[in-house]
C-alpha positions as CSV (number, residue, x, y, z in Angstrom):
1,X,-17.1,5.1,-0.9
2,X,-19.8,7.6,0.1
3,X,-18.3,10.9,1.0
4,X,-15.0,10.3,-0.7
5,X,-14.0,13.6,-2.3
6,X,-10.8,12.6,-4.1
7,X,-7.4,11.1,-3.9
8,X,-4.7,13.0,-1.9
9,X,-1.1,13.2,-3.1
10,X,0.0,10.5,-0.6
11,X,-2.9,8.2,-1.7
12,X,-1.9,8.7,-5.4
13,X,1.7,7.6,-4.4
14,X,0.2,4.3,-3.2
15,X,-2.5,3.9,-5.9
16,X,-0.5,4.8,-9.1
17,X,2.0,1.8,-9.1
18,X,-1.0,-0.6,-8.6
19,X,-2.4,0.2,-12.0
20,X,-0.9,-2.9,-13.6
21,X,-0.8,-5.6,-10.9
22,X,-0.8,-6.2,-7.2
23,X,2.4,-5.2,-5.4
24,X,4.0,-5.9,-2.0
25,X,4.3,-2.8,0.2
26,X,8.0,-2.7,-0.2
27,X,7.7,-2.1,-4.0
28,X,5.4,0.8,-3.4
29,X,7.9,2.2,-0.9
30,X,10.8,1.8,-3.2
31,X,8.9,3.7,-6.0
32,X,8.2,6.5,-3.5
33,X,11.8,6.7,-2.4
34,X,13.1,6.7,-6.0
35,X,10.8,9.7,-6.8
36,X,11.7,11.7,-3.7
37,X,13.6,14.9,-4.4
38,X,16.6,15.6,-2.2
39,X,17.6,13.3,0.7
40,X,15.7,10.0,0.6
41,X,13.3,9.7,3.5
42,X,14.1,7.4,6.4
43,X,12.3,4.0,6.4
44,X,10.1,5.0,9.3
45,X,9.2,8.3,7.6
46,X,8.1,6.3,4.5
47,X,5.8,4.2,6.7
48,X,4.5,7.4,8.4
49,X,3.7,8.9,5.1
50,X,2.3,5.9,3.2
51,X,0.4,3.9,6.0
52,X,-2.4,6.4,6.4
53,X,-2.8,6.7,2.7
54,X,-2.9,2.9,2.3
55,X,-5.5,2.7,5.1
56,X,-7.7,5.4,3.6
57,X,-7.6,3.8,0.2
58,X,-8.6,0.4,1.6
59,X,-11.3,1.9,3.8
60,X,-12.8,3.6,0.8
61,X,-12.7,0.5,-1.4
62,X,-10.1,1.7,-3.8
63,X,-7.6,-1.0,-3.0
64,X,-7.6,-4.3,-1.2
65,X,-4.7,-5.4,1.0
66,X,-3.8,-9.1,1.7
67,X,-1.3,-10.9,3.8
68,X,1.0,-13.5,2.2
69,X,3.5,-16.0,3.6
70,X,5.8,-15.4,0.6
71,X,5.8,-13.2,-2.5
72,X,5.3,-13.6,-5.4
73,X,2.1,-15.6,-4.9
74,X,-1.3,-15.8,-6.6
75,X,-3.6,-13.0,-5.3
76,X,-6.2,-15.5,-4.2
77,X,-3.6,-17.1,-1.8
78,X,-3.5,-14.0,0.4
79,X,-5.6,-13.4,3.4
80,X,-7.5,-10.1,3.3
81,X,-6.5,-7.5,5.9
82,X,-9.4,-5.7,7.5
83,X,-9.1,-1.9,6.9
84,X,-9.7,-1.4,10.6
85,X,-6.4,-3.2,11.4
86,X,-4.4,-1.9,8.4
87,X,-3.0,1.3,10.0
88,X,-1.7,-0.7,12.9
89,X,-0.2,-3.4,10.6
90,X,1.4,-0.9,8.2
91,X,2.7,1.9,10.4
92,X,6.1,0.3,11.1
93,X,9.0,0.5,8.7
94,X,9.4,-3.3,8.6
95,X,6.0,-3.5,6.8
96,X,7.4,-1.5,3.9
97,X,10.9,-3.2,3.9
98,X,12.2,-5.4,1.1
99,X,14.0,-7.4,3.8
100,X,10.8,-8.8,5.2
101,X,10.8,-12.6,4.4
102,X,7.4,-13.6,5.7
103,X,4.0,-12.2,6.7
104,X,4.1,-9.8,3.7
105,X,1.4,-7.2,2.9
106,X,0.5,-6.6,-0.7
107,X,-2.0,-4.2,-2.3
108,X,-4.2,-4.6,-5.3
109,X,-6.3,-1.9,-7.0
110,X,-10.1,-2.5,-7.2
111,X,-12.5,-1.5,-10.0
112,X,-13.4,1.6,-7.9
113,X,-9.8,2.5,-7.6
114,X,-9.1,2.2,-11.3
115,X,-11.8,5.0,-11.8
116,X,-9.6,7.3,-9.6
117,X,-6.5,7.0,-11.7
């Protein structure tokens, strides 16, 4: 986490809903869309806004992202996603879609992340 100056607005959008428990990306996206003022953003726009924030938070150790076959599932059942691959894996609208039935990504706040809330 060296050199991390603070949480951006986009990172806070990702981090805030994780305060209580791990969430699949689609739940984070739905919270974001509900809070949007005016016309709801298109699904690909949601991915373009949230994927870099998700990746940054994971890179700096504020969250951990894991892959699951199904959700809900115990956090320990997920396979950790390397932050170096996360942008590639989360930059498409499907990664943030409720309709995704397998290969789901979910995020969980870390102790470091809790200090930034």
